[in-house]
N, C-alpha and C positions, 0 to 999 in steps of 0.2 A: 679661779675664777677670770675671765678675760672680759673689760667692758669697752665697747668703744662710745669716747664719750664727747661732747660738744665742750669743748675747752672753754669759751667764751659764758658759760651757763653754771660752770662749775661751783659749788658752794650752796650756802642754804635756800636759795629761790629754786633751786631747782633739785641736784643731787651732790652728795657727799661723796663718792664711791667706796675710798677707803673704810671710811666709817661704815658702810654699807655691805660691807664684805669682800669687795674687789681684791683681786688680787695682784692684777695686770691692768692698766690703762691705758689705750692708744686713742689718739685722735688726732687733729690738727689744727693749724693756726692761722687762718686767714677766712674763715667763715663768723663763726660767732665770736671767735676770740680775733680783733682785728689788727693781724701783725703780716708779716711778711709770710712766703708760702714754706712751711716745716711741716714735717711729721713729727709726733711726740710717743714716746714709751716710758712711761711710769711705773713706776712699784711702790709700795712703802714696805718693802722687805729688810731687815736691818741685818747687820751684818754676824750676829750672833745664831742667826735662825738658817736651819738646813735650807731653805729655798732659796738663802741669799747666792747660792752656788749657779742658781738657775737665772738669777740677775745679770752675774759675772757674764755667763754665756752669752746674754742676748746684748749685754756691752760689747764682747767681744763680736759677735756678729755683725753687728749695725757698723762697728768701727774698730780695724778697718775693713772691716768683712762688705759691706753692701754698700758705704759712704766712703766715697775716696777724700771727699773735702768738704770744710765747714763753711766755706762762704760769709764772711767776715762782714761784707754788706749787709746782709738779709738778717746776722746775726743783732746788729745795730738798732734794725727796725725792728727786731724780735723784741729786744729791751725795750726800747720806748714804750712799746703798744703793752707789754707786761706792766710796765709803769702806768700806763693810762687805764688800764683795766683795773687793775689794785685799787686806783682812785676812783673811780666811778661806779666801781661795780655795783654799790648799793643801790643806785639809780640806774644805770644800763640795764641791769639783768631784769628786775621785774616789769620795767618798762615792755622787754622783748617779750617775755611772757606773756603778758597782759592783752599787748598787740597781736600775738599770734591766736589768742584766745578769741579774742572781737573778730578778728578776721575770719576765722572758721566757722563761728557763729553766723556770723553776717552771709559766708558762701552758700552755709545750711540755708538760712532764711532764705535765700535768692531763689534755693532749688536745686540746688549742685548737691552732688553727691560725695559729701567731706567723712572721707575715713578715718576712723577713732570713734572714741568713748564719749557721745553725748555729755556723761554725768562729771567729764571734766572739761566740758566745750572743745575735745576733739584730740586736742593735744596738752603735755605741758611744758615743750619746748620752744624753740624760734620756727619748728615747721609747721605746713599744714599741707596734706596730701588731697586729690581732690579726684575723685573716680569719673571718667567722659567713657567710659567704654575699650570694650577691647581691640588692641591696637591701633586706638586714637590717640594714643597720648602724643606721637611727632606732631600730626595734624594741628591737633591743638595747640601746641607749645611755638608752632611755627604761625597761627593764626595770630596767637595772641604778639609774640614777637613782632608782625607787621604793624601791630596797633601800639608796639612799643612797652609792653609788659614783657619781661623777659623770665623765663623758668624754663626748668629741666623737665621731659618727659619722662616716666619712672614704670617698671614694674609692678605689679602688684605681687603679692604671694600667691594668685591663685592663676598667674599667667606665669607663660614658660620661659620667660625673657624680657631682652629689651626690644627684641623684633616683635614681640607682640603687646608691648606698653599701652597701658590703659588710663593710666594716671598722669597726674602733675604734682611735681613736687615743687612746692613754693615755700620761702622763707622771710623773714620780716625782717632779720637784724639788720642788715645795710640802712632799709629806708627809717628804719628806727633811729639810726644813728645820724642821720638825716632831718630828726624832728618828724617823723608822721607820726600820730596819735591814733587811738581806738576809732576815734570817728572818721580820720583819714582814711583809714583801714576798710573801714564800712564801707567807703566812697568806692575805694577802689573794687572791693567785691562784687558791686553792682555792677562794673564799668566789665571786670572780667567775665560775668553771667552774661553780659551782653554779647560781647564777641563770642563765646563759648556756644550759646544757645541758638543767636538771633545771627551770628556770624556779622555781626555792628563791625561800622566802621568807625572808632573813636577816637583816632591818631590825635585831635586836638584835644579834646576832654582830658586824653592824658597826659598830653604835655601840660595842659593848665593846671592840673592836680601837683604833676609834679615840680610846675615852677616855683612853687611854694617853700619847696622844703631843697633847698641850695647849702646851705650852712653844716658844714659837719660839727655834730654836737660829740661829748664826751672825747675830748679830746684837749690838749693844752694847748693853750693860747698863750700870746704874748710874755708879758710878765710872771705867767704861771709858770710855762716853758723855760724860762731861764733859769729860774729856782730848781727846777728837777736838774736841769742840766749841772748847777753849783753843785747837788747834791749828789750826782752822780761822780763828779770828779772826786768827791772827800770818798770814795769807797774805791778808785782805782789805784 
């Protein structure tokens, strides 16, 4: 069984894939996991297991098969991100999930068509999906972007592809790192509703909301960062 994971949410606050039965897990390191852009394939196979041969095949096909270099500069950034993720995970992860749920609830309360199970507040990750009508996803994404709200349009399971995309895919991870709270996401939901439904021009209101969240959180600063660097030196 192979799972696609949100790496920044792996753990007791979301999912623990290997404990839950996954054999292989794939994912990326630049969304919920705030690192440089990399891809990850992981397994829990051990050398004495018959399936370990599959893992060895994956390693061979990845390098040097599909990947010809390892970009040391991005690996350093990824290493520091991993230290930050481990240090702040018990604060960051629950906030991401709580913000996403509050955001989804508020979008629904505004009258928008939020995909998912209302019994779990429509989401258990950082993502919120809003259905805006067959083929209208690109138009609505552009309308929101013109108001400084950036999201992706998304094809739903009922649609034949992105050319017919009728949904918007939004995530809360980045703005959670900038300090946005559940109340802030409720405000944002109202702005999104007005843009999508009424074609309102709300750039000033969006900018006013955003200006209160300028400092990056869940990251090492000052002496805290110095201590981590010193610890890293002892490991090299």
